[in-house]
C-alpha positions in Angstrom: 62.5 58.0 2.6 64.9 55.1 3.8 66.5 55.1 7.3 69.6 52.7 7.8 70.9 51.8 10.9 74.3 49.8 11.3 75.4 47.9 14.4 78.9 49.8 15.6 80.1 47.2 18.1 81.5 49.0 21.3 81.7 52.2 19.8 77.8 52.3 19.7 77.5 55.1 22.7 80.2 57.6 20.7 78.6 57.2 17.2 75.7 59.0 15.9 74.0 58.8 12.4 73.4 62.1 11.2 72.7 61.7 7.2 69.8 59.9 5.7 70.0 57.6 2.6 67.5 58.7 -0.1 65.7 55.9 -2.7 66.8 56.2 -6.5 64.0 58.1 -8.7 61.6 55.2 -10.5 61.6 55.6 -14.2 58.4 54.5 -16.0 59.3 52.2 -19.1 56.2 53.2 -21.3 55.3 57.2 -21.5 51.2 57.3 -21.2 49.6 59.0 -23.6 46.6 61.3 -22.6 43.2 60.1 -23.6 41.2 62.4 -26.2 37.7 63.7 -25.0 35.1 61.6 -27.1 31.9 63.5 -27.9 28.8 61.4 -26.7 25.7 62.6 -28.5 22.6 62.9 -26.4 19.6 60.4 -27.3 16.6 61.5 -29.2 13.8 61.1 -26.8 11.1 59.4 -28.0 8.1 61.6 -28.6 4.4 59.7 -27.9 2.0 62.1 -28.3 -1.3 62.9 -30.9 1.3 65.2 -33.3 4.0 62.9 -33.3 1.5 60.2 -34.1 -0.4 61.9 -37.0 3.1 62.9 -38.5 3.8 59.0 -38.9 0.9 58.0 -40.5 0.7 58.4 -44.3 -0.3 61.4 -45.5 -1.5 60.9 -49.1 -4.5 58.1 -50.1 -4.3 54.5 -50.0 -4.4 53.2 -53.6 -4.0 49.5 -55.0 -3.0 49.2 -58.6 -2.8 45.8 -60.5 -1.2 44.9 -63.7 1.8 42.9 -65.2 4.0 44.5 -63.3 2.6 44.2 -59.9 2.8 40.5 -58.6 0.2 39.8 -55.8 0.5 36.3 -56.3 0.8 34.0 -52.9 2.1 30.5 -53.2 0.6 28.2 -50.4 1.6 24.7 -51.9 5.1 23.7 -53.0 5.6 20.9 -55.1 9.4 20.7 -54.7 9.2 19.7 -51.4 10.3 16.4 -50.5 7.8 14.6 -48.1 9.3 12.9 -45.1 9.5 9.4 -45.0 8.7 7.5 -41.9 8.8 3.9 -42.9 11.7 3.2 -40.4 9.0 4.1 -37.7 6.3 1.6 -39.7 5.8 -2.1 -38.6 6.7 -4.5 -41.8 3.0 -5.6 -42.0 2.2 -1.9 -42.8 4.3 -1.5 -45.6 2.4 -2.9 -48.5 0.3 -0.6 -49.5 -2.2 -3.1 -51.4 -2.8 -4.9 -48.2 -5.3 -3.3 -45.6 -4.2 -2.7 -42.1 -7.1 -3.9 -40.7 -6.1 -7.5 -42.1 -2.9 -7.7 -40.1 -4.5 -6.1 -36.9 -4.4 -9.1 -35.0 -0.9 -9.8 -36.2 0.6 -6.8 -34.9 -1.5 -6.9 -31.5 -0.2 -10.5 -30.9 3.2 -9.6 -29.2 1.8 -7.0 -27.5 -1.3 -9.7 -25.8 2.0 -11.9 -25.3 3.7 -9.5 -23.2 0.5 -8.4 -21.5 -0.4 -11.7 -20.6 3.1 -12.6 -19.5 3.5 -9.5 -17.1 0.3 -9.8 -16.0 1.1 -13.3 -14.6 4.4 -12.2 -13.1 2.5 -9.7 -11.2 -0.7 -11.8 -9.7 2.3 -14.1 -8.6 4.3 -11.5 -6.8 1.2 -9.8 -5.5 0.2 -13.6 -4.4 3.8 -14.0 -2.5 3.2 -10.7 -1.1 -0.1 -10.9 0.3 0.8 -14.4 1.8 3.4 -13.3 3.6 1.8 -10.2 4.8 -1.4 -12.6 6.2 1.3 -14.9 7.5 2.9 -12.5 9.7 -0.7 -11.8 11.5 -1.1 -15.1 12.0 -0.3 -17.0 15.3 3.0 -19.0 15.6 3.7 -22.9 15.8 4.3 -22.7 19.4 1.4 -20.5 20.1 -1.2 -23.1 18.1 0.8 -25.8 19.9 -0.5 -24.5 23.3 -4.5 -24.0 21.5 -4.6 -27.6 21.7 -5.9 -29.3 24.5 -5.5 -33.3 25.2 -8.0 -34.9 27.6 -7.6 -38.3 29.1 -11.2 -39.9 28.9 -10.8 -42.5 31.2 -10.3 -39.8 34.0 -14.0 -38.6 33.5 -16.6 -41.3 34.9 -19.9 -41.8 33.5 -22.3 -39.4 34.3 -20.0 -36.5 35.2 -18.7 -33.6 33.5 -15.4 -31.7 33.8 -14.6 -28.2 32.9 -11.5 -27.4 31.1 -9.6 -24.2 30.3 -9.3 -23.7 26.1 -8.4 -20.4 24.3 -9.2 -18.7 27.4 -12.6 -20.7 28.1 -14.6 -22.9 29.7 -14.7 -26.1 27.7 -17.4 -28.8 29.2 -16.7 -32.2 28.4 -19.6 -34.8 29.7 -19.7 -38.3 29.6 -23.2 -39.2 29.1 -25.3 -42.2 30.4 -27.3 -44.5 28.5 -30.0 -42.8 29.4 -29.4 -39.4 29.0 -28.5 -40.5 25.3 -31.9 -42.6 24.6 -33.4 -39.5 25.9 -31.6 -36.9 23.5 -32.3 -39.0 20.3 -36.0 -39.2 20.9 -36.6 -35.5 21.0 -38.4 -33.9 18.3 -36.1 -31.5 16.7 -39.1 -29.5 15.3 -40.2 -28.3 18.6 -36.4 -27.0 19.1 -35.5 -23.3 18.9 -32.3 -24.2 17.2 -33.0 -27.4 15.8 -30.2 -29.5 15.5 -30.2 -33.4 16.1 -28.1 -35.1 19.1 -26.1 -37.0 16.3 -24.9 -33.9 14.6 -23.8 -32.7 17.7 -21.6 -35.8 19.0 -18.8 -38.2 17.5 -19.2 -40.6 19.8 -22.9 -40.7 21.5 -21.5 -41.1 25.3 -19.1 -38.0 24.9 -20.8 -34.1 24.6 -17.6 -31.5 24.1 -19.3 -28.1 23.9 -18.2 -24.8 25.1 -19.2 -23.3 28.6 -20.7 -20.1 27.5 -24.5 -19.0 27.1 -25.6 -17.9 23.7 -27.1 -15.0 25.3 -25.0 -12.9 26.9 -21.7 -14.9 27.5 -22.1 -16.4 31.3 -21.3 -19.9 31.9 -23.8 -22.3 32.5 -24.2 -25.1 35.5 -23.9 -28.9 34.5 -27.0 -31.1 35.6 -29.5 -28.3 36.5 -32.4 -26.8 34.5 -35.6 -28.1 34.0 -34.2 -30.5 31.4 -31.2 -31.6 33.4 -28.4 -30.6 31.0 -27.5 -27.2 31.6 -28.9 -24.3 33.6 -27.6 -20.2 33.0 -28.3 -18.5 36.2 -28.0 -15.0 35.4 -31.1 -15.0 32.8 -32.8 -18.3 33.1 -31.5 -20.4 29.7 -32.4 -24.0 30.0 -30.0 -26.4 27.8 -30.8 -29.8 27.7 -28.0 -33.2 27.6 -26.8 -32.2 24.2 -26.3 -28.6 24.9 -29.5 -27.4 23.2 -31.7 -24.7 24.4 -35.1 -25.4 25.6 -35.9 -22.2 27.5 -34.9 -19.3 28.6 -33.9 -15.8 26.6 -30.5 -17.9 24.5 -31.0 -17.9 21.1 -29.1 -20.4 20.0 -27.2 -24.1 21.5 -24.1 -24.4 23.1 -21.1 -24.3 20.5 -19.2 -27.3 19.7 -15.8 -26.7 19.5 -13.5 -28.6 16.7 -12.2 -32.0 18.2 -11.1 -35.7 17.5 -10.7 -38.7 19.0 -7.2 -40.2 19.5 -6.0 -43.9 19.7 -5.6 -44.6 23.9 -9.0 -43.3 24.6 -7.8 -39.5 24.1 -9.4 -36.4 23.2 -7.9 -33.6 21.5 -9.2 -30.1 21.4 -8.5 -27.6 18.4 
């Protein structure tokens, strides 16, 4: 049912709709046909038991007969089949059937050797560059290396005096030796030393001795112009060094270390 409501203006209060409006009937375009019922046959179940198995087996005796009419031959080789040609995949030096492949072995492998050599060279060069950059990244920078060098003005150190400096966080002894000290240390028999070193091997200029002020026993700082030999004395455990920094008595096993240094023009000592 469809109801219609119309606007009646001023007569709305006097009018009232009483007749409903019905929709027209719907007529189908195609007349449907009812489907006929199809009979579905039931599926036969598979019987799996000893009886069905015995029925499926052959009942009579099995016999094998042979004769002109019986064909029992089996063909294992076929001469009419074409063998595929792999010449496209073979090297040109191996296509000649009259030449042994071993005679062309070096020629075939030459290209492989060249490529391996070139590839190996490039790989080693790349590895060298990578390792060099990695090692240099852990090295000290140029500004730190500049601070690692120490310049000492030798004219500020009088003869017979020992001055202590700080170099790379370690005490550094610079000693201006007298002629008597030089003569005494040169006359020492090195065979009697625990750590045999000649005085000429420990100094670049006889009057200047440059050593690290660290005892080789346990790392203490020795005292200058002390000890039985007038060189250096470590009061911690009683190690005595001479004026060349060589161990003469006590538990220290080695002489005082000589750092790298050089003398420059103008009386300047550069350590490091």
